[in-house]
C-alpha positions as CSV (number, residue, x, y, z in Angstrom):
1,M,0.0,0.0,0.0
2,K,2.6,2.5,-1.0
3,A,0.0,5.0,-2.2
4,A,-1.8,5.0,1.2
5,R,1.5,5.6,2.9
6,K,2.2,8.5,0.6
7,V,-1.2,10.1,1.4
8,A,-0.7,9.6,5.1
9,C,2.7,11.3,4.9
10,M,1.3,14.2,2.9
11,A,-1.6,14.6,5.4
12,A,0.8,14.8,8.3
13,I,2.9,17.4,6.5
14,A,-0.3,19.4,5.7
15,M,-1.5,19.3,9.3
16,A,1.9,20.6,10.5
17,A,2.0,23.3,7.8
18,S,-1.5,24.6,8.2
19,G,-1.0,26.9,11.2
20,C,-3.5,29.7,10.6
21,A,-7.2,29.8,10.8
22,V,-9.3,32.6,9.3
23,G,-11.8,34.5,11.4
24,P,-11.4,36.1,14.9
25,D,-9.5,34.4,17.6
26,F,-11.8,34.2,20.6
27,R,-10.7,35.8,23.9
28,E,-12.5,35.6,27.1
29,P,-14.2,38.9,27.9
30,S,-12.6,41.0,30.6
31,A,-14.2,41.2,34.0
32,P,-16.3,44.3,34.6
33,D,-14.4,47.3,35.9
34,V,-16.4,47.7,39.1
35,D,-15.4,47.0,42.7
36,R,-18.9,46.9,44.3
37,Y,-22.5,46.0,43.7
38,L,-24.2,48.9,45.4
39,H,-23.8,52.6,44.6
40,A,-23.3,53.5,48.2
41,G,-20.9,50.6,48.9
42,D,-21.6,47.0,49.9
43,P,-22.7,46.3,53.5
44,A,-20.5,44.2,55.8
45,A,-23.6,42.9,57.7
46,T,-27.3,43.5,58.3
47,M,-28.7,44.9,61.4
48,L,-29.4,42.6,64.3
49,A,-33.0,41.2,64.0
50,D,-34.5,38.2,65.8
51,G,-31.1,37.6,67.4
52,V,-29.3,37.3,64.0
53,A,-27.1,39.8,62.2
54,Q,-26.2,38.3,58.8
55,R,-22.5,38.9,57.9
56,F,-21.1,39.0,54.4
57,A,-17.6,37.4,54.2
58,L,-15.4,37.0,51.1
59,A,-15.9,33.2,50.4
60,P,-17.2,31.0,47.6
61,V,-20.6,29.5,47.8
62,S,-20.7,25.9,49.2
63,A,-22.0,23.2,46.8
64,N,-24.5,22.1,49.5
65,W,-25.4,25.6,50.5
66,W,-28.9,24.6,51.8
67,R,-27.2,22.8,54.7
68,A,-26.7,26.3,56.2
69,F,-30.4,26.3,57.2
70,G,-29.7,23.4,59.6
71,S,-32.7,21.2,58.6
72,P,-32.1,17.5,58.3
73,A,-35.6,17.2,56.7
74,L,-34.6,19.7,54.0
75,D,-31.3,17.9,53.4
76,K,-33.2,14.6,52.8
77,V,-35.5,16.3,50.3
78,M,-32.5,17.7,48.4
79,E,-30.8,14.4,48.2
80,T,-33.9,12.8,46.7
81,A,-34.2,15.6,44.1
82,M,-30.5,15.2,43.0
83,T,-31.2,11.6,41.9
84,A,-34.7,11.8,40.6
85,N,-35.4,15.2,39.0
86,P,-36.2,14.8,35.3
87,T,-35.1,18.3,34.2
88,L,-31.6,17.7,35.7
89,Q,-31.4,14.3,34.0
90,Q,-32.5,15.9,30.7
91,A,-29.8,18.5,30.9
92,E,-27.2,15.9,31.7
93,A,-28.3,13.8,28.7
94,N,-28.1,16.9,26.4
95,L,-24.6,17.5,27.7
96,R,-23.5,14.0,26.8
97,A,-25.0,14.4,23.4
98,A,-23.1,17.7,22.8
99,Q,-19.9,16.0,23.9
100,D,-20.5,13.1,21.5
101,L,-21.2,15.6,18.7
102,L,-17.9,17.3,19.5
103,R,-16.0,14.0,19.3
104,A,-17.8,13.2,16.0
105,G,-16.8,16.7,14.6
106,A,-13.2,16.2,15.5
107,G,-13.1,13.2,13.1
108,V,-12.6,15.8,10.3
109,F,-8.9,16.1,11.3
110,Y,-8.2,12.5,10.3
111,P,-8.0,10.9,6.9
112,Q,-11.2,9.3,5.8
113,A,-10.9,5.7,4.6
114,T,-13.5,3.5,3.0
115,A,-13.6,0.0,1.6
116,T,-15.6,-0.8,-1.5
117,A,-16.6,-4.1,-3.0
118,D,-18.4,-3.9,-6.4
119,L,-19.8,-6.5,-8.8
120,S,-21.3,-5.3,-12.1
121,R,-22.3,-6.6,-15.5
122,Q,-21.0,-4.4,-18.3
123,A,-21.2,-4.1,-22.1
124,V,-18.5,-2.4,-24.1
125,V,-19.1,-1.2,-27.7
126,P,-15.7,-0.3,-29.3
127,A,-17.5,1.7,-32.0
128,R,-18.4,4.4,-29.4
129,L,-14.7,4.9,-29.0
130,G,-14.0,5.0,-32.7
131,E,-12.5,1.5,-32.7
132,A,-13.4,-1.5,-34.7
133,G,-14.5,-4.7,-33.1
134,A,-17.5,-6.6,-31.9
135,P,-19.3,-5.6,-28.7
136,S,-18.2,-7.5,-25.7
137,L,-20.2,-8.4,-22.5
138,F,-18.4,-9.2,-19.2
139,T,-18.6,-9.1,-15.4
140,L,-16.4,-6.8,-13.5
141,W,-15.2,-7.6,-10.0
142,S,-13.7,-4.8,-7.9
143,L,-12.4,-4.7,-4.4
144,G,-10.2,-2.1,-2.6
145,P,-9.9,0.8,-0.2
146,S,-10.1,4.6,-0.8
147,I,-8.5,7.3,1.3
148,S,-9.2,11.0,1.2
149,Y,-7.9,13.9,3.4
150,A,-9.2,17.4,3.2
151,L,-6.4,19.8,4.1
152,D,-7.6,22.5,6.6
153,V,-5.5,25.2,4.9
154,F,-7.6,28.1,6.1
155,G,-8.8,26.6,9.4
156,G,-12.5,26.2,8.5
157,S,-12.6,22.7,10.0
158,R,-10.8,23.9,13.1
159,R,-13.3,26.7,13.5
160,A,-16.2,24.3,13.0
161,V,-14.9,22.0,15.8
162,E,-14.2,25.1,17.9
163,A,-17.9,26.0,17.5
164,L,-18.9,22.5,18.6
165,A,-16.6,22.7,21.6
166,A,-18.2,26.0,22.6
167,Q,-21.6,24.5,22.1
168,A,-20.7,21.6,24.4
169,E,-19.3,24.1,27.0
170,G,-22.5,26.0,26.9
171,Q,-24.5,22.8,27.5
172,R,-22.2,22.1,30.5
173,Y,-23.3,25.5,31.9
174,A,-26.9,24.6,31.1
175,V,-26.5,21.6,33.4
176,A,-25.2,24.0,36.1
177,A,-28.1,26.3,35.5
178,A,-30.6,23.4,35.8
179,Y,-28.9,22.3,39.1
180,L,-29.1,25.9,40.4
181,T,-32.7,26.3,39.4
182,L,-33.6,23.0,41.0
183,T,-31.9,23.6,44.3
184,G,-33.3,27.1,44.5
185,N,-36.9,26.2,43.6
186,L,-36.9,23.3,46.0
187,V,-35.6,25.1,49.0
188,N,-38.0,28.0,48.3
189,A,-40.9,25.5,48.0
190,V,-40.0,23.9,51.4
191,I,-39.7,27.4,53.0
192,A,-43.0,28.5,51.4
193,R,-44.8,25.4,52.6
194,A,-43.5,25.9,56.1
195,A,-44.5,29.6,56.1
196,Y,-48.0,29.0,54.8
197,A,-48.5,26.2,57.4
198,A,-47.5,28.6,60.2
199,Q,-49.7,31.4,58.8
200,I,-52.6,29.0,58.5
201,D,-52.2,28.0,62.2
202,T,-52.0,31.7,63.2
203,T,-55.0,32.6,61.1
204,R,-57.1,29.8,62.7
205,R,-56.2,31.2,66.1
206,L,-57.3,34.6,64.9
207,I,-60.6,33.2,63.6
208,A,-61.2,31.5,67.0
209,V,-60.6,34.8,68.8
210,V,-62.9,36.8,66.5
211,R,-65.6,34.1,66.6
212,E,-65.6,34.3,70.4
213,Q,-65.9,38.1,70.1
214,V,-68.8,37.7,67.8
215,D,-70.5,35.4,70.3
216,I,-70.0,37.9,73.2
217,A,-71.2,40.8,71.0
218,H,-74.3,38.9,70.0
219,A,-75.2,38.3,73.7
220,Q,-74.6,41.9,74.5
221,V,-76.8,43.0,71.6
222,D,-79.6,40.7,72.8
223,A,-79.1,42.2,76.3
224,G,-79.4,45.7,74.8
225,V,-76.0,46.9,75.9
226,M,-74.3,47.0,72.4
227,A,-75.4,48.4,69.1
228,H,-76.1,45.8,66.4
229,S,-73.7,47.6,64.0
230,S,-70.8,46.7,66.3
231,E,-71.8,43.0,66.1
232,L,-72.0,43.3,62.3
233,S,-68.5,44.8,62.2
234,L,-67.1,41.8,64.1
235,V,-69.1,39.4,61.8
236,A,-67.5,41.1,58.7
237,Q,-64.1,40.8,60.3
238,L,-64.7,37.1,61.0
239,A,-65.8,36.5,57.4
240,A,-62.7,38.3,56.0
241,L,-60.4,36.1,58.1
242,E,-62.3,32.9,57.1
243,A,-62.0,34.0,53.5
244,S,-58.2,34.5,53.8
245,L,-57.8,30.9,54.9
246,P,-58.5,29.0,51.7
247,P,-55.9,31.0,49.6
248,L,-53.3,30.2,52.2
249,E,-54.2,26.5,52.1
250,Q,-54.1,26.5,48.3
251,K,-50.6,28.1,48.3
252,R,-49.5,25.5,50.9
253,D,-50.8,22.7,48.8
254,Q,-49.2,24.1,45.6
255,A,-45.9,24.3,47.4
256,A,-46.2,20.7,48.4
257,H,-47.1,19.7,44.8
258,L,-44.2,21.6,43.4
259,E,-41.9,19.9,46.0
260,A,-43.2,16.5,44.8
261,A,-42.6,17.3,41.1
262,L,-39.1,18.6,41.7
263,T,-38.2,15.3,43.5
264,G,-39.5,13.3,40.6
265,R,-42.8,12.2,42.1
266,F,-46.5,12.7,41.3
267,P,-48.5,14.8,43.8
268,A,-50.5,11.7,44.8
269,Q,-47.2,9.9,45.6
270,A,-45.6,12.8,47.5
271,D,-44.1,11.9,50.9
272,T,-43.3,15.5,51.9
273,A,-41.9,15.7,55.4
274,D,-43.3,18.5,57.6
275,V,-40.7,21.2,58.0
276,G,-41.7,23.8,60.5
277,L,-40.8,27.4,59.9
278,G,-39.1,27.5,63.3
279,S,-36.9,24.5,62.4
280,L,-35.2,26.5,59.6
281,A,-32.2,28.4,61.0
282,L,-31.4,31.7,59.3
283,P,-27.7,31.5,58.2
284,A,-25.7,34.2,60.0
285,D,-22.5,33.9,57.8
286,L,-23.2,34.5,54.1
287,P,-20.7,34.3,51.2
288,R,-19.7,37.3,49.2
289,L,-17.8,37.4,45.9
290,V,-15.9,40.3,44.5
291,P,-17.5,41.6,41.4
292,S,-14.7,40.4,39.1
293,E,-15.3,36.8,40.3
294,L,-19.1,36.9,39.8
295,V,-18.8,36.5,36.0
296,R,-16.7,33.4,36.5
297,Q,-19.1,31.8,38.9
298,R,-22.6,32.3,37.5
299,P,-23.6,29.6,34.9
300,D,-25.9,32.0,33.0
301,V,-23.0,34.4,32.4
302,L,-20.7,31.5,31.4
303,A,-23.3,30.1,29.1
304,A,-23.6,33.5,27.4
305,Q,-19.8,33.5,27.1
306,A,-20.0,30.1,25.4
307,R,-22.6,31.4,23.0
308,L,-20.3,34.3,22.2
309,H,-17.4,31.9,21.6
310,Q,-19.6,29.8,19.3
311,A,-20.6,32.8,17.3
312,S,-17.0,33.9,16.9
313,A,-16.0,30.5,15.6
314,E,-19.0,30.5,13.1
315,V,-17.5,33.7,11.6
316,G,-14.3,31.7,10.8
317,V,-16.4,28.8,9.3
318,A,-18.3,31.3,7.1
319,T,-15.0,33.0,6.0
320,A,-13.2,29.7,5.2
321,A,-16.2,28.7,3.0
322,M,-15.3,31.6,0.7
323,L,-11.7,30.3,0.1
324,P,-10.3,27.4,-1.9
325,S,-10.3,23.9,-0.4
326,L,-7.7,21.2,-1.2
327,T,-8.3,17.5,-0.9
328,L,-5.8,14.6,-1.3
329,T,-7.1,11.3,-2.5
330,A,-5.7,7.8,-2.9
331,D,-7.4,4.7,-4.3
332,Y,-6.3,1.2,-4.6
333,A,-8.4,-1.6,-6.1
334,R,-8.2,-5.2,-7.3
335,M,-10.2,-5.5,-10.6
336,S,-10.9,-8.5,-12.8
337,N,-13.6,-9.8,-15.0
338,R,-13.3,-13.1,-13.1
339,G,-13.7,-13.5,-9.4
340,A,-11.0,-16.2,-9.4
341,D,-8.4,-13.7,-10.9
342,L,-9.3,-10.9,-8.5
343,F,-6.0,-11.3,-6.6
344,G,-3.9,-12.1,-9.6
345,A,-0.7,-10.3,-10.5
346,Q,-2.4,-8.2,-13.2
347,A,-5.5,-7.2,-11.2
348,G,-4.0,-4.3,-9.2
349,A,-4.9,-0.7,-9.9
350,W,-4.3,2.5,-8.0
351,S,-4.6,6.3,-8.3
352,I,-3.3,9.2,-6.3
353,G,-4.1,12.9,-6.7
354,A,-5.2,16.2,-5.3
355,S,-8.2,18.4,-6.1
356,L,-8.4,22.1,-5.6
357,V,-11.9,23.6,-5.5
358,A,-12.5,27.4,-5.3
359,P,-15.9,29.1,-5.3
360,L,-16.2,31.6,-8.1
361,F,-19.8,32.7,-8.2
362,E,-22.7,31.6,-6.0
363,G,-25.0,34.6,-6.2
364,G,-23.5,36.3,-3.1
365,S,-24.6,33.4,-0.8
366,L,-21.2,33.0,0.8
367,Y,-20.6,36.7,1.2
368,Y,-24.0,37.2,2.9
369,R,-23.6,34.1,5.1
370,R,-20.4,35.6,6.4
371,G,-22.2,38.9,7.0
372,A,-24.9,37.1,8.9
373,A,-22.3,35.3,11.0
374,Q,-20.7,38.7,11.9
375,Q,-24.0,40.1,12.9
376,A,-24.7,37.1,15.0
377,L,-21.4,37.7,16.7
378,Q,-22.4,41.2,17.5
379,A,-25.7,40.0,18.9
380,A,-24.0,37.4,21.1
381,D,-21.7,40.1,22.4
382,A,-24.7,42.3,23.3
383,D,-26.4,39.3,24.9
384,Y,-23.3,38.6,27.0
385,R,-23.1,42.2,28.3
386,Q,-26.8,42.2,29.1
387,V,-26.6,38.9,31.1
388,V,-23.6,40.4,33.1
389,L,-25.6,43.5,33.8
390,A,-28.6,41.4,35.0
391,S,-26.4,39.3,37.2
392,F,-25.0,42.4,39.0
393,E,-28.5,43.8,39.3
394,Q,-29.8,40.6,40.9
395,V,-27.0,40.6,43.5
396,A,-27.6,44.3,44.3
397,D,-31.3,43.7,44.7
398,V,-30.7,40.8,47.1
399,L,-28.2,42.7,49.2
400,R,-30.7,45.5,49.7
401,A,-33.5,43.1,50.3
402,L,-31.6,41.4,53.2
403,E,-31.0,44.8,54.8
404,H,-34.6,45.8,54.4
405,D,-35.8,42.4,55.7
406,A,-33.8,42.8,58.9
407,I,-35.2,46.3,59.5
408,Q,-38.7,45.2,58.8
409,L,-38.4,42.1,61.0
410,D,-37.0,44.2,63.9
411,A,-40.0,46.6,63.7
412,Q,-42.4,43.7,63.4
413,L,-41.0,42.0,66.4
414,R,-41.2,45.2,68.4
415,E,-44.8,45.4,67.5
416,Q,-45.3,41.8,68.5
417,A,-43.5,42.4,71.8
418,A,-45.7,45.4,72.5
419,A,-48.8,43.5,71.6
420,S,-47.8,40.7,73.9
421,A,-47.1,43.1,76.8
422,A,-50.5,44.7,76.2
423,L,-52.2,41.3,76.3
424,D,-50.5,40.4,79.6
425,E,-51.6,43.7,81.1
426,I,-55.2,43.3,79.9
427,N,-55.3,39.8,81.3
428,A,-54.1,41.1,84.6
429,D,-56.8,43.8,84.6
430,Y,-59.4,41.2,83.7
431,R,-58.4,39.0,86.6
432,A,-58.6,42.1,88.8
433,G,-62.1,42.9,87.5
434,V,-61.2,46.2,85.9
435,A,-61.3,45.0,82.2
436,S,-63.9,43.1,80.2
437,Y,-63.3,39.8,78.5
438,L,-64.0,41.5,75.2
439,Q,-61.0,43.8,75.8
440,V,-58.9,40.6,76.4
441,L,-60.1,39.2,73.1
442,S,-59.3,42.4,71.3
443,A,-55.7,42.5,72.7
444,D,-55.3,38.8,71.8
445,L,-56.5,39.6,68.3
446,Q,-53.9,42.4,67.9
447,Y,-51.2,40.0,69.3
448,Q,-52.1,37.2,66.8
449,Q,-52.0,39.7,63.9
450,A,-48.5,40.8,65.0
451,V,-47.4,37.2,65.1
452,L,-48.8,36.6,61.6
453,G,-46.8,39.6,60.3
454,S,-43.6,38.3,62.0
455,E,-44.0,34.9,60.3
456,Q,-44.4,36.5,56.9
457,V,-41.2,38.6,57.3
458,R,-39.3,35.6,58.7
459,A,-40.2,33.6,55.6
460,Q,-39.2,36.4,53.3
461,R,-35.9,36.8,55.1
462,L,-35.2,33.1,54.5
463,Q,-36.2,33.2,50.9
464,D,-34.1,36.3,50.3
465,T,-31.1,34.5,51.8
466,V,-31.8,31.7,49.3
467,A,-31.8,34.3,46.5
468,L,-28.3,35.5,47.6
469,F,-26.9,31.9,47.3
470,L,-28.4,31.6,43.9
471,A,-27.3,35.1,42.7
472,L,-23.7,34.2,43.6
473,G,-23.8,31.1,41.5
474,G,-25.0,28.4,44.0
475,G,-21.7,26.5,44.4
476,W,-22.4,24.4,41.2
477,R,-18.7,24.0,40.4
478,D,-18.3,21.5,43.4
479,S,-21.6,19.7,42.9
480,K,-22.0,16.2,41.6
481,P,-25.4,15.6,40.2
482,A,-26.8,12.2,39.6
483,G,-26.1,11.6,36.0
484,G,-22.4,11.3,36.3
485,A,-21.6,14.1,33.8
486,G,-22.2,16.8,36.4
487,P,-21.6,20.5,36.0
488,S,-18.5,20.6,38.1
489,A,-15.4,22.2,36.5
């Protein structure tokens, strides 16, 4: 196979000689030139509220960041979701498919070899060639390999494989985004379900208090010591409280159904553990990334960067398509009109050559395809910059939200403490005979309403803490999802 050896040698020389690739060389975008998230400066900690002042320390986000909430029940739910969530499994399968497409695309760098076996019945008429003689009829046997190698002179193949590599990289970040979305949605669902359950319990206590007030007011109206309008006002308040209960129960059930779906189960098969709002500890030590590191940690930013890389490589592919292409070929065959003579001394035939193809006129198709690729590159660049801006906006929003949550919760707890003290004093006056039982119920109603407000703010503070973990990237680089591919770096 001297011809095959010649082609292999020429291919190796061509691969070594072809050192340039047309189109822009992609460079990772520079980190934003900012040193803080907020205009007035980033806070070091929130104010003390409910015994916790959340501190922001320069540290990466842990892969299992939800463990900071100190709930074994929550940890168990998360472990189940990591192995059973269909969306995460889909993203991992898409990643494996993209990696296989990259490996398939890289085959263009190797010579392409095929083997052909052919059997045909042919008729030859010498007169068609201007020769004398009678027509002949024979069977032709043919067997042999064929080798071709397209020299990547202008780097079009390299740019195409570069685009596939960027596409696979983007899919890796899609897995990370799926992991981040799953963990965030599931923790928020657990917090929401616990918060709604707490609010339902408090609302039921409020309903019991107001219902008792209605009974007392009705008796006083019958005795002629209270106006009927006062009783109607209490009845309206009771109805409003009772009307607020079904929406809370609906939201609690929706959170439970979402939790079941995220863990790969049907709502009817859900085995959701009861997680009390009080069992979820508010993390006191929170991570903080310097702005230049945020763009290296968030999967949505990295996915946008991969799309930018792919668009850059596509410009090179479109540019190379406008330039000549050179292909080396070599064929060897054993040919005979008798199968028995196929491997005889006179049956060998071979050819070796090179073909150069240059586009001359295609109606402007190649030119405008390159123009479209260049515009797509500009669009990808704008998309990347927008994603970066949105990521900084999200972090800034969460930092301010945590500050405001602490301020609001502190005020709410002061209201609750005052309402509790007032209830204690009214109870003492009632026992001393200087206050009516209706006054006790009114004080109890005010206290329960303050408790309800505190529960709502506590839940919001927990969910805004979740939002910070997610805004900083969620620790996906150290995670190991179920499918084995994983989004870890």
